[in-house]
N, C-alpha and C positions, 0 to 999 in steps of 0.2 A: 504494500500500500504506500503510495507516495504522500508527501507532506500536504499537497493540495487536498487530497481526498480525506486525510486525517483531520485537517482544519475544518472541512465542510461537514463532516459527519455529525457534529453536534448541532448543526443548523438545518438539518433535513426535517421534513414534516413528521417523520416517524421517530425522531430522536427521543431518547430517554430524558433529555433535558427540557422538553416542552413543558411538562408539568412543573418543574422547578422554576422555569422562566415565568410561568403564571403566578407562582408564589412571590417572585421578585416584584412583578407588577402590582400584586395585591399589597405588598409592603409599601410601595410608593403611591398607593391610591389614597393618600391622606395629605391634605394641604400642610399640616404642621411638619410632617416628616419631609416633605419636599422642601419646605423653607429651611429645615435643619440641614439638609444636604447642601442647599445653595449657600447657607451661611458658612458651613465648613469649607466649601469650595472657595468662597471669597476670603475668609479670614484664617483658614488653616485650623489649628488646634484651639479649641475654646472650652471653657468651663460650662457646667450646666446653667449657672446663673447668667452668664453672658449669652448663651444660646437662648435662654428664656427671654432675655431682653430683646434680642434680635427677632425672635419669632412672635413676640407679643403674647406669650403664654406664661403660666406659672411654672416655677422650677419643678414642682411635683409632676405636672403634666408633661413637661419636656423630658424629665427623667424616665417616665413610662415609655415615651416614644423612642428615646435613645436605647432603652433596654431591648425593645423590639428590633431596632436597627442593629444593635450589637449581636443579638441572637441570629440575625440574618447575615452576620459578618460583613455588614456595610460600613460599620464604624468600629473603631478600636479605642482603647483607653490608655492613658498614662496617669499614674498616681504621683502626686507631689505632696507629701504629708497627708493631710486630710482632704485635699482637693483632688478632684478627678477631672482630667481633660480629655475631650473627645476629638477624634480626627477621622477622616475618611480612610477606609482600609485600602482602597485603590481608586482608580479613576472611573470605573465602570458605572457606579451609581450616578456620578456627575454626568456622564455621557447620556445615560437614560433620561435623566431629568432635563438636560439641555435639549435632547431630541424631542421630548414631549412638549416643552415650551415652544420650540420652533414649529411643531405641528399645530399647537394651539393658535399661534399667530396666523396660520393658514385658515383656521376656522373662522376668523374674524372677517374674512373677505378682503378684497383689494390686494395690493402687493405687500407681503410681509416685510417687516423691517430688515430681516436678515437677507432679503433678496435685493436690497438697494445696493448700488455700486460701491458706496463708501462704507457699507456695514461689513464687519467681519463675521465669520461664521461663529455662532454661539453668543453673539451680543444680544 
């Protein structure tokens, strides 16, 4: 089997990963979790309190969302004394959220901002 075939196997309609991909989408089907992903993309590593400020939610609510994202291995933590800092595990959650936002721009009609000549992809 060559590398191209190996790379494509996970992305075929009969792939064992389809159900897991649906779980990933379900995890991202929450505005607070999307905002947390975007905040971590923008600012890097942040504490729960800072993420709560950015998301406009209580620290307790943000902690619950972060626990789910952590179980899904989308975020990881670093402890500094009694403080816990969260960061994205890799770039894939950010890519999914960015793609969803770009798709949402299309739903508004007209020419999406990301299609303008001076706009960069992902803006």
